[in-house]
C-alpha positions as CSV (number, residue, x, y, z in Angstrom):
1,M,-0.8,51.2,-7.9
2,V,1.8,49.5,-6.7
3,A,0.7,48.9,-3.3
4,V,-2.5,46.9,-5.0
5,L,0.1,45.1,-7.9
6,L,1.9,44.0,-4.1
7,L,-0.9,42.6,-2.7
8,L,-2.6,41.1,-5.3
9,S,1.0,39.5,-6.7
10,G,1.4,38.3,-2.5
11,S,-2.3,37.2,-2.1
12,A,-1.5,35.4,-5.5
13,L,2.0,33.8,-4.1
14,G,0.2,32.8,-1.2
15,V,-3.1,30.8,-2.6
16,L,-0.3,28.9,-5.1
17,A,2.2,28.4,-1.8
18,Y,-1.7,27.2,-0.1
19,V,-2.9,24.9,-3.1
20,N,1.2,22.8,-3.4
21,S,0.8,22.6,-0.1
22,L,-2.6,20.3,0.2
23,P,-2.0,16.8,0.7
24,T,-2.5,14.5,-3.0
25,P,-2.8,10.7,-3.7
26,T,0.3,11.5,-5.4
27,K,2.2,13.1,-2.9
28,T,1.3,10.2,-1.0
29,L,2.7,7.2,-2.9
30,D,6.4,9.6,-3.8
31,A,6.3,9.1,0.2
32,F,5.1,5.8,0.2
33,C,7.7,4.9,-2.2
34,T,10.6,6.9,-1.6
35,T,10.6,5.4,2.6
36,L,10.6,1.9,0.4
37,Q,13.2,2.3,-1.2
38,S,15.4,3.5,1.5
39,K,13.9,0.7,3.8
40,D,12.1,2.7,6.6
41,Y,9.6,0.4,6.8
42,Q,7.2,2.2,9.6
43,T,7.0,5.2,7.4
44,A,5.6,3.6,4.3
45,Y,3.7,1.7,6.9
46,H,2.1,5.1,8.0
47,Q,0.8,6.0,4.5
48,L,-1.6,2.8,4.7
49,S,-5.3,3.7,5.9
50,S,-6.1,2.9,9.3
51,K,-8.5,-0.2,7.6
52,F,-5.6,-1.6,6.1
53,Q,-3.3,-1.1,8.8
54,S,-5.8,-3.5,10.6
55,R,-5.7,-6.3,8.4
56,T,-1.8,-6.1,7.7
57,S,0.5,-6.0,10.5
58,E,3.6,-3.9,9.8
59,S,5.5,-6.8,10.5
60,L,3.5,-8.1,7.4
61,F,4.5,-5.2,6.0
62,A,7.9,-4.8,6.3
63,G,8.3,-8.6,5.3
64,F,6.6,-8.1,1.9
65,F,8.3,-5.5,1.2
66,A,11.6,-6.1,2.3
67,N,13.3,-6.8,-1.0
68,V,12.0,-3.8,-2.9
69,A,14.6,-1.9,-4.7
70,S,13.1,0.1,-7.0
71,C,9.6,1.8,-6.5
72,T,7.8,3.9,-9.0
73,H,3.7,5.0,-9.8
74,D,1.7,6.3,-12.7
75,S,-1.0,8.7,-12.0
76,A,-3.8,8.7,-10.2
77,T,-7.3,8.5,-11.5
78,Q,-9.3,10.6,-8.7
79,N,-12.6,10.2,-8.3
80,G,-14.1,12.6,-5.2
81,N,-12.7,11.3,-2.2
82,M,-11.3,8.5,-4.0
83,A,-8.1,7.6,-6.4
84,T,-6.5,4.8,-7.8
85,A,-2.8,4.0,-9.9
86,S,-0.6,1.8,-10.8
87,L,2.2,0.7,-8.8
88,T,5.4,-0.8,-9.9
89,T,8.2,-2.5,-7.2
90,G,10.8,-4.9,-8.1
91,A,13.1,-6.7,-5.9
92,S,15.8,-9.2,-7.7
93,G,15.0,-8.2,-10.9
94,Q,11.5,-8.8,-10.8
95,T,9.0,-5.9,-11.1
96,S,5.4,-6.1,-10.1
97,T,2.8,-4.3,-11.1
98,D,-0.3,-3.7,-8.5
99,Q,-3.7,-1.5,-8.5
100,V,-3.3,0.3,-5.3
101,T,-7.0,2.0,-3.8
102,L,-6.0,5.9,-2.2
103,V,-8.5,7.5,0.3
104,Q,-9.0,10.2,1.9
105,D,-9.4,10.3,6.0
106,S,-10.9,12.6,8.6
107,S,-8.0,15.1,8.1
108,S,-7.2,15.7,4.2
109,A,-4.4,13.3,4.8
110,W,-4.5,10.5,0.9
111,K,-3.8,7.2,2.8
112,I,-3.2,3.8,0.8
113,D,-6.1,1.7,1.4
114,D,-5.8,-1.3,-0.6
115,D,-3.4,-3.7,-2.5
116,A,-4.4,-6.5,-4.9
117,T,-1.3,-8.4,-3.9
118,L,-0.8,-7.2,-0.7
119,S,-4.6,-7.7,1.1
120,G,-4.5,-11.2,-1.3
121,L,-1.1,-12.8,0.9
122,T,-3.5,-11.4,4.4
123,K,-6.7,-12.8,3.0
124,T,-4.4,-16.1,2.6
125,L,-2.6,-16.1,5.2
126,G,-5.7,-15.3,7.9
127,T,-7.6,-18.2,6.3
128,Y,-4.1,-21.0,6.8
129,C,-4.1,-19.4,10.5
130,V,-7.9,-19.2,10.6
131,A,-7.9,-22.8,9.6
132,L,-4.9,-24.5,11.3
133,Q,-6.6,-22.3,14.9
134,S,-9.6,-24.9,14.1
135,G,-8.0,-27.7,13.1
136,D,-9.6,-27.2,9.8
137,D,-6.6,-29.4,7.8
138,A,-8.9,-29.3,4.2
139,T,-8.8,-25.5,4.4
140,A,-5.7,-24.6,5.6
141,Y,-3.7,-27.3,2.9
142,G,-5.7,-25.7,0.0
143,Q,-4.0,-21.9,0.9
144,L,-0.9,-23.8,0.4
145,S,0.6,-23.6,-3.3
146,S,0.2,-26.6,-5.9
147,K,4.2,-26.7,-6.1
148,L,4.3,-27.1,-2.3
149,Q,1.0,-29.8,-3.1
150,G,3.2,-31.4,-5.0
151,K,5.8,-32.4,-1.8
152,L,3.6,-32.5,0.8
153,S,0.4,-34.9,0.6
154,Q,-2.3,-33.8,2.5
155,T,-2.0,-36.3,4.9
156,Q,1.4,-35.9,5.4
157,F,0.3,-32.0,6.1
158,A,-2.3,-33.2,8.4
159,A,-0.2,-35.5,10.1
């Protein structure tokens, strides 16, 4: 009887340890925040999906998060192999909250697949660079903020 009890309790502990070792969206976001706050941008960058990494260079990523002093997230809402959560970063006394999407890759690891603000920045920079490379000054100028456009006319920009 004692042997059976020991076997059952050992099995239960083994199952519990296995379940706790499985990757989760929350563990990915915890690791992301921890590495951002410790300025380990390379490790934080590897919390991104390969699709997101193909759209965002590591240097752009590091520059975007360079001033982050704090990072928190809410509980992820999971739907199959996708999850969403709010990610809040703080830098220079200002906070920014973005919705992030996570996906499970082929090895079952959870990766950040999209960050609304960083994706927007990447898209703007991509549009700007393609326009400059193709000589489309009007489109490139349109990617500048209204504040910068107020300081620099389109004619000056094109020159």
